[in-house]
Each structure stands twice: as structure tokens, then as C-alpha cells.
C-alpha positions as CSV (number, residue, x, y, z in Angstrom):
1,M,146.6,100.6,288.3
2,D,147.6,97.2,289.4
3,Q,149.8,97.4,292.4
4,V,152.7,95.3,292.2
5,A,155.7,94.5,294.3
6,S,158.7,97.4,294.5
7,Q,161.0,94.6,293.3
8,P,160.3,94.3,289.7
9,T,160.0,91.3,287.7
10,Y,158.0,89.5,284.6
11,K,155.4,88.7,286.6
12,N,155.2,91.8,288.5
13,L,155.4,93.5,285.1
14,F,152.3,92.2,283.5
15,A,150.3,92.7,286.3
16,Y,149.8,96.3,284.9
17,R,146.6,95.9,283.2
18,E,147.6,99.1,280.9
19,F,151.2,97.2,280.0
20,R,149.6,94.0,279.2
21,A,147.2,96.3,276.4
22,I,150.0,98.5,275.5
23,F,152.2,95.0,274.8
24,I,149.1,93.0,273.2
25,A,148.5,96.2,270.6
26,Q,152.6,96.4,270.4
27,A,152.8,92.6,269.2
28,L,149.8,93.0,267.1
29,S,150.6,96.3,265.3
30,A,154.2,95.3,264.6
31,G,153.4,91.5,263.3
32,G,150.5,93.5,261.0
33,D,153.6,95.6,259.3
34,M,155.7,92.3,258.7
35,L,152.5,90.5,257.7
36,A,151.7,94.0,254.9
37,K,155.8,93.9,253.9
38,V,155.5,90.3,252.6
39,A,152.0,90.2,251.3
40,V,153.0,93.4,249.1
41,S,155.9,92.7,248.0
42,I,154.5,89.2,246.8
43,L,151.4,91.1,245.3
44,V,153.4,93.3,243.5
45,F,156.0,90.7,242.0
46,D,153.3,88.8,241.1
47,R,151.5,91.3,239.2
48,T,154.4,92.7,237.7
49,G,156.9,90.3,237.5
50,S,159.8,93.1,238.3
51,A,161.7,92.5,241.4
52,L,163.0,96.2,241.5
53,L,159.5,96.7,241.9
54,A,158.5,94.4,244.7
55,A,161.7,95.5,246.5
56,A,161.0,99.1,245.9
57,A,157.1,98.1,247.6
58,F,159.1,96.7,250.4
59,A,161.3,99.9,250.7
60,I,158.7,102.4,250.9
61,S,158.2,101.5,254.4
62,Y,161.4,103.0,255.0
63,L,160.9,106.5,253.0
64,P,158.3,107.7,256.0
65,G,161.4,107.7,258.5
66,I,163.7,109.5,256.8
67,I,161.7,112.8,255.5
68,G,158.6,112.4,258.1
69,G,159.2,110.6,261.1
70,P,160.8,113.3,263.3
71,F,158.0,115.7,262.5
72,L,155.4,113.8,262.2
73,A,156.7,112.3,266.2
74,T,155.8,115.5,267.3
75,I,152.2,115.1,267.0
76,A,152.1,112.8,270.0
77,D,153.1,115.4,272.2
78,R,149.8,117.3,271.2
79,A,147.1,115.2,271.9
80,P,146.1,112.5,274.6
81,W,148.5,109.5,274.2
82,R,146.0,107.0,274.2
83,T,143.8,109.4,271.5
84,T,147.5,109.3,269.1
85,L,147.5,105.2,269.3
86,V,143.7,104.6,269.2
87,R,143.5,106.9,266.1
88,C,146.7,105.7,264.0
89,D,146.1,102.3,264.7
90,L,142.5,102.9,263.2
91,A,143.6,104.7,260.4
92,R,146.0,102.1,259.6
93,A,143.7,99.5,259.2
94,A,141.4,101.6,257.5
95,L,144.2,102.4,254.4
96,I,145.3,99.0,254.8
97,A,141.9,97.8,253.2
98,I,141.6,100.0,250.9
99,V,144.9,98.6,249.6
100,A,143.5,95.2,249.8
101,L,140.9,96.5,247.6
102,P,140.5,94.1,244.1
103,H,142.4,95.9,240.9
104,I,143.6,98.9,243.1
105,P,145.9,100.9,240.5
106,L,149.8,100.1,242.0
107,P,150.5,103.8,242.5
108,I,147.8,104.2,244.9
109,A,148.6,100.7,246.7
110,L,151.9,102.2,246.8
111,F,151.1,106.0,248.0
112,L,148.8,104.4,250.4
113,L,151.1,102.1,251.8
114,F,153.4,105.6,252.4
115,A,150.8,106.7,254.5
116,V,150.5,103.4,256.7
117,A,154.2,103.9,257.5
118,L,153.9,108.0,258.1
119,L,151.4,107.0,260.7
120,S,154.2,104.8,262.6
121,A,155.9,108.1,264.0
122,P,153.0,109.2,265.9
123,F,152.2,105.7,267.4
124,E,155.6,105.0,268.4
125,A,156.3,108.0,269.9
126,A,152.6,108.0,271.8
127,R,153.4,104.6,273.1
128,S,157.1,105.7,274.4
129,A,155.7,108.4,276.3
130,L,153.2,106.5,277.4
131,L,155.4,103.7,278.8
132,P,157.0,105.9,281.7
133,T,153.8,106.7,283.1
134,V,152.1,103.5,283.3
135,L,155.5,101.7,284.6
136,P,157.0,103.1,287.9
137,G,160.9,102.7,288.6
138,D,162.7,99.8,287.3
139,T,159.6,98.4,285.9
140,Y,159.8,100.3,282.9
141,V,163.4,99.6,282.2
142,L,161.9,95.7,282.3
143,G,159.0,96.9,279.7
144,V,161.3,98.8,277.4
145,T,163.3,95.5,277.1
146,V,160.6,93.4,276.7
147,G,159.2,96.5,274.1
148,N,162.6,95.4,271.9
149,V,162.0,91.6,271.9
150,T,158.5,91.8,271.5
151,Y,159.6,93.6,267.8
152,Q,162.3,91.1,267.3
153,L,159.5,88.3,267.9
154,S,156.8,89.9,265.6
155,Q,159.6,90.3,263.1
156,V,160.2,86.2,262.9
157,L,156.3,85.4,263.4
158,G,155.0,87.8,260.8
159,F,157.7,87.2,258.2
160,A,157.5,83.6,258.8
161,A,153.4,83.5,259.2
162,G,153.7,86.1,256.4
163,G,154.5,83.6,253.9
164,A,151.8,80.9,254.7
165,I,149.2,83.2,255.1
166,V,149.7,84.8,251.9
167,A,149.7,81.1,249.9
168,A,146.6,80.4,252.2
169,L,144.6,83.5,251.9
170,S,146.2,85.6,248.9
171,A,147.7,88.1,249.1
172,R,144.7,90.3,249.7
173,G,143.6,88.5,251.8
174,A,146.6,88.3,253.7
175,L,146.4,92.2,254.0
176,L,142.6,92.4,255.3
177,L,144.1,89.9,258.2
178,D,146.6,92.5,258.6
179,A,143.8,95.8,258.7
180,A,142.0,93.5,261.6
181,T,145.6,93.6,263.7
182,F,145.4,96.9,264.0
183,A,141.9,97.2,264.8
184,L,142.4,94.5,267.5
185,S,145.6,96.9,268.4
186,A,143.2,99.7,268.8
187,F,140.5,98.0,270.7
188,F,142.9,97.2,273.4
189,L,144.2,100.4,274.0
190,W,140.9,102.4,274.0
191,R,139.5,99.4,276.5
192,Y,142.1,99.0,278.7
193,V,144.7,102.2,278.7
194,A,143.5,104.9,280.9
195,K,142.5,108.7,279.3
196,R,145.0,111.1,280.2
197,P,144.9,114.8,279.2
198,A,147.3,116.1,276.7
199,P,150.5,116.6,277.9
200,T,151.9,120.2,278.8
201,R,154.6,121.6,277.7
202,Q,156.9,123.1,280.5
203,H,158.7,125.9,278.9
204,V,159.7,126.8,275.4
205,R,161.6,124.6,272.8
206,T,163.3,125.7,269.9
207,T,162.2,124.3,266.1
208,I,162.3,120.4,265.5
209,W,164.3,121.9,262.4
210,H,166.3,123.3,264.9
211,D,167.0,120.2,267.0
212,T,167.7,118.2,264.2
213,L,170.7,120.5,262.5
214,S,171.9,120.6,266.1
215,G,171.7,116.4,266.1
216,L,173.2,116.2,263.2
217,R,176.2,118.6,264.0
218,L,176.9,116.4,267.5
219,I,177.3,113.6,265.6
220,A,179.8,114.2,262.5
221,G,182.0,116.7,265.0
222,H,182.0,113.9,267.7
223,S,184.8,111.1,266.5
224,V,183.5,108.7,268.9
225,L,180.0,109.2,268.2
226,R,180.4,109.6,264.3
227,R,182.2,106.4,264.5
228,I,179.6,104.3,266.2
229,V,176.8,105.8,264.1
230,L,178.6,104.8,260.6
231,L,179.3,101.5,261.7
232,A,175.7,100.9,262.4
233,W,174.5,102.7,259.0
234,C,176.7,100.8,256.8
235,A,176.4,97.3,258.6
236,S,172.4,97.5,258.6
237,A,172.2,98.7,255.1
238,F,174.9,96.0,253.8
239,G,173.3,93.2,255.7
240,F,169.5,94.0,255.3
241,A,169.9,94.3,251.8
242,H,168.5,91.1,251.2
243,E,165.0,91.5,252.7
244,G,163.6,93.2,249.2
245,I,164.3,91.0,247.7
246,A,163.0,87.9,249.3
247,A,159.6,87.2,246.8
248,P,162.0,87.2,243.7
249,F,164.6,85.1,245.4
250,A,162.0,82.2,246.4
251,E,161.3,82.2,243.3
252,A,164.2,81.6,242.0
253,L,164.5,78.7,244.5
254,N,161.8,77.8,242.3
255,R,159.7,77.6,246.3
256,G,157.0,80.0,246.6
257,P,155.5,83.1,249.2
258,A,156.3,80.4,252.3
259,T,160.0,80.3,251.1
260,A,159.9,84.2,250.9
261,G,158.4,84.8,254.6
262,L,161.0,82.1,255.8
263,L,163.6,84.2,253.9
264,L,162.8,87.2,255.8
265,A,162.4,85.7,259.6
266,S,166.1,84.1,259.4
267,A,168.0,87.3,260.2
268,P,165.6,88.6,262.7
269,L,165.1,85.6,264.8
270,G,168.9,85.6,265.0
271,M,169.3,88.8,266.3
272,V,166.8,87.5,269.2
273,I,169.5,84.9,269.5
274,G,172.3,87.0,269.5
275,G,171.2,89.6,271.6
276,L,170.0,87.3,274.4
277,S,173.4,85.8,274.5
278,L,175.1,89.1,274.5
279,G,173.2,89.9,277.2
280,R,173.5,86.6,279.2
281,F,177.0,85.0,278.5
282,V,179.8,88.4,277.4
283,K,180.5,91.2,279.8
284,P,179.2,94.6,279.3
285,A,183.0,95.8,278.4
286,H,183.9,93.1,276.0
287,R,180.2,93.6,274.2
288,L,181.6,97.0,273.3
289,L,184.9,95.7,271.9
290,A,183.6,93.0,270.2
291,A,180.8,95.2,267.9
292,P,183.1,95.9,265.0
293,Y,184.3,91.9,264.4
294,L,180.3,91.4,264.8
295,A,179.6,94.0,262.2
296,V,182.2,92.4,259.7
297,T,180.5,88.6,260.5
298,A,177.1,90.0,259.8
299,C,177.9,90.8,256.6
300,L,180.5,88.4,255.8
301,S,178.3,85.5,256.9
302,L,176.2,86.4,253.2
303,V,179.1,85.9,250.9
304,P,178.5,82.1,250.7
305,I,174.8,82.2,249.9
306,G,175.9,83.2,246.4
307,L,177.9,79.8,246.2
308,G,174.3,77.9,245.3
309,L,173.7,76.7,248.4
310,P,170.3,74.3,249.5
311,L,167.5,76.4,251.1
312,V,168.7,75.2,254.9
313,G,172.2,76.8,254.1
314,I,170.9,79.8,253.0
315,L,168.5,80.0,256.0
316,F,171.8,79.1,258.2
317,C,173.5,82.1,257.1
318,L,170.6,84.8,257.2
319,M,170.2,83.7,260.9
320,I,174.6,84.2,261.8
321,S,174.0,87.6,259.7
322,G,171.2,88.3,262.1
323,A,172.8,86.8,265.2
324,A,176.3,89.3,264.4
325,M,173.7,92.3,263.7
326,S,172.9,92.3,267.6
327,F,175.7,94.1,267.9
328,M,173.7,96.8,267.5
329,L,172.1,97.0,270.8
330,P,175.0,97.2,272.8
331,I,176.5,100.0,270.9
332,N,172.7,101.7,271.2
333,A,173.0,101.9,275.0
334,A,176.6,103.4,274.9
335,F,175.4,105.9,272.3
336,N,172.6,106.7,274.3
337,Q,174.5,106.8,277.5
338,M,177.5,109.4,275.8
339,L,174.7,111.9,275.1
340,P,173.8,114.3,277.8
341,S,169.7,113.8,277.9
342,N,168.8,117.1,276.4
343,Y,170.3,116.1,272.8
344,R,169.3,112.2,273.0
345,G,166.1,112.8,271.1
346,R,167.2,115.2,268.2
347,A,170.5,112.3,267.7
348,A,167.8,109.9,267.5
349,G,166.0,111.3,264.9
350,V,169.5,111.9,262.7
351,V,170.2,108.1,263.4
352,I,167.0,106.3,262.6
353,A,166.8,108.8,259.9
354,G,170.5,107.2,258.1
355,L,169.7,103.9,259.4
356,M,165.9,104.1,256.8
357,A,167.7,105.8,254.4
358,G,170.8,103.3,254.2
359,Q,168.8,100.2,254.4
360,G,166.1,101.8,251.7
361,L,168.4,102.7,249.1
362,A,170.2,98.9,249.5
363,I,167.1,97.7,249.3
364,L,165.8,99.6,246.0
365,L,169.5,98.7,244.6
366,A,169.6,94.9,245.2
367,G,166.0,94.8,243.5
368,A,167.2,96.5,240.4
369,L,170.5,94.3,240.5
370,A,168.2,91.2,241.0
371,N,166.2,91.9,237.7
372,R,169.6,91.2,236.1
373,F,171.2,88.9,238.3
374,H,170.7,86.0,240.1
375,P,169.2,86.6,243.9
376,A,171.9,84.5,245.6
377,G,174.9,86.6,243.7
378,V,173.1,89.8,244.4
379,I,173.0,89.2,248.3
380,S,176.6,87.6,248.2
381,L,177.7,90.5,246.5
382,S,176.3,92.9,249.2
383,G,177.7,90.9,251.6
384,A,181.1,91.1,250.3
385,I,180.8,95.2,250.1
386,G,179.8,95.4,253.1
387,T,182.4,93.5,254.9
388,G,184.9,95.1,253.0
389,V,183.2,98.5,254.3
390,T,183.3,97.3,258.1
391,L,186.4,96.2,258.4
392,I,187.8,99.8,257.9
393,S,185.7,99.8,261.5
394,L,188.7,97.4,263.2
395,A,191.3,99.9,262.5
396,T,189.7,102.9,264.2
397,W,186.9,101.5,266.5
398,P,187.2,103.6,270.1
399,T,188.2,102.4,273.1
400,V,185.8,101.0,275.9
401,E,186.9,104.1,278.0
402,E,186.2,106.6,274.7
403,I,183.0,104.8,274.4
404,T,181.8,105.2,278.2
405,T,182.7,108.6,278.9
406,P,179.9,110.4,278.7
407,I,179.6,114.2,276.4
408,T,178.8,117.4,278.4
409,I,177.3,120.0,276.4
410,S,175.2,122.8,278.4
411,Q,171.7,123.4,276.7
412,P,168.7,124.1,278.5
413,N,166.8,120.7,279.8
414,E,164.9,118.9,277.4
415,P,162.4,115.7,277.5
416,E,164.6,112.7,277.2
417,I,163.7,110.3,274.1
418,A,165.4,107.0,273.8
419,F,166.0,105.2,270.5
420,S,166.1,102.1,268.9
421,A,169.0,100.2,266.4
422,G,166.9,97.6,265.4
423,T,165.6,97.6,261.4
424,Q,162.1,98.0,260.9
């Protein structure tokens, strides 16, 4: 590991060779994920002409996180971290390459995509576990911040470039390029990340099923946690439902795959801008107070899309929605700070499963409606329902003091696992 100054800066951060490799691998993997979502959605829509099936192909990446993510993440504790990262990337590269084969039956392609999404859980768990070992002290905090920004920017570039790449190379060509990004990610991790032994268990842990249920009981039984989580679940479900119908929406606008990519990239771009603005110009207490208002704005800004706006107006509305959705960042931090460290992992599993379930179901419903109605109207309806639901939070939102008061529970110590409130 390279030696850097004690006061961390971005220059110090990237002086660590292993972090540079992890950073590049994350960018490649995340960008590849977004590229695959665009390519598969367009491929399914071209072959079937069904907005519902196109939305289902997009939403299938959410399902593994709901039913298997918390369980598969434990793989990261049973093998060396580098080994888990490399194997997951190589397996995803192989599976995506198979999906790109000509004339592969659609059910098999969707099953393989499901398997690809399953592998994201152990990959992300191993990456998160490895970072504190690679980055000491406050440099780790800076590394996590860079990782979050990298993911959002990968969404923007992956979605925006995805449409253009599909238009230039075809959906199968884009999938082969996606497979190459996973293979390249595996190479950087294998070549530049040091080999370490598998993490050892220093105490007896309860079962994952027990931890998941205890996390659910904690959130359901604590009014402040419950209100924070419900706001995040509702806003993300109705605010991101449009992602699954980007391909049919682009066709309804008499445009091609490149436009579908722009429609998908607008909200993540807005979230990057909104997140940076909140962190730079808004005081911490005000961020928490503004959360329900931003949640309402995220949904309300989708309503005008049903008024027949031109493409630039649609993209602007989507970007405003994404910027307002950045309210998830401060409430995510507050949520983690409220919890005892030995409950963060199990609570994370519950929250992430709820986020993915809500977004996946909303995308499927939007796809079903887009089969019968214009996609612009479906997006507007989703925004209107989301606005009504999130308005309730204005009257029930907890005070800053309530949100910043830590919860104390007497339990055995467990490793700390942070969760991210981004939609992916």
C-alpha cells in the first residue's frame, strides 16, 4: 500500500494503488450494469413489442435483492475478498456473453439476467468489507463518498451512452461490450488488489434469518425509523417507476434507443447535482427538515410530463425529480447514525429489500399500464399518486432532535455494515 499524508484529500485517496483498482472496477461494473439494462430492455421490446415485457426485463434486476441479497452477501465472509470480487465479475461476464448469443430464448435470457443480478450482492459486500482494510482512518470516509458519486455518474454515463451504443452496435453488441467491462474489472482487481486470507469469525453469530426479522421488528416498532423508511420506500417507488418504460416512451415520441438512454440518464444526473448541492449549500439540520418537501417535489415534478411536453421539457422534469430525490442521502446518513452498530446490517437488509421491491413492482405496474396508455400519461399518473402519498409525510415528519437521537439496544456486538439509499 502506498503511503500518503495523514490529512486525506482526493489526491491522497487516489495515491493508494488498491483503491485506484477498486475505483476503476466499480465504475466499470456499475456502468456495465446500466448498459445491460438499456440493451436488454430495448432488445425485449424490439422482439415482443410489449411495454410490459420490456419493463419486466428492466425490473428483473431488482428481484434478487429482494429475495436473495441479504443471504448471498454472506459469501463475502467465507472467501478472500479479492477472490469473491474476481469470481463474481468473471461469472457476470460469462453470463452476459451468453445472453448476447443470437436467438437465445427470452425466458433463458431473463433467467441469466436474474443470475447476473444475484452476483451483485456478494460483489458489493466484498467491496464494502475490503475498503476499510485498504483505506485507513478518515481516508475511508472519503473513499465511500467517492464510491457513491461514482455509482451515480456511472448510471448517468451508462444510461446515456447505453442508448447510443445500442443504436450503433445493436443490443447484442452492447451486451458483449458489457461482458467486456466485467472482464476488465476482474483483471484490475486480480492484478492490483493484494491477496488476503478469508475473514475469520471471532464470535458466534445468530442466523441471517434471525437478524433479518430482528431488523424488521426494530424498524416497524420505532416510529421515527418507520417514518424515515416509509418515505424512502414510497418516494423511490413512484419516483423511479418511469425507468422501466423508457424504451416504449422513446418509441411513442418517434425516437430511437439514444433517446431511451437520455430518458434513463436524466434522473441520476439530477441526483448527482442535487446531492452535491445539498452537501455544499444546505446545513445538516435543514437537510433533514427539507426531506419530506423534496420527496413531494420528486414526485410532483413528474406530473407535467403528461401534458405533451417536448423532449427537452421531459428531460428537465426527470432531472428535477432526480435532484429532489437526493433527499435520500441525508436521511440515509441519519438512519445509520440512529442505529446501534450491531443492528445496522440487519436493518440495511430490510430497507434495501423494501426499496427494490417497491421500485420493481412500480416498474412492472407502469409497464402494464403503458401497454394500454401513452407512457407520458403513465409517468404523470405515477407522479400524481406519489405526490399524494408523500404529502402525508409533511404532517408526520419527526423533528431534527428525534431524528438525531441515537437508539440504544443492549445486544452482543456485531460487525458494522452501512447501506446506501440509492436506487440501483
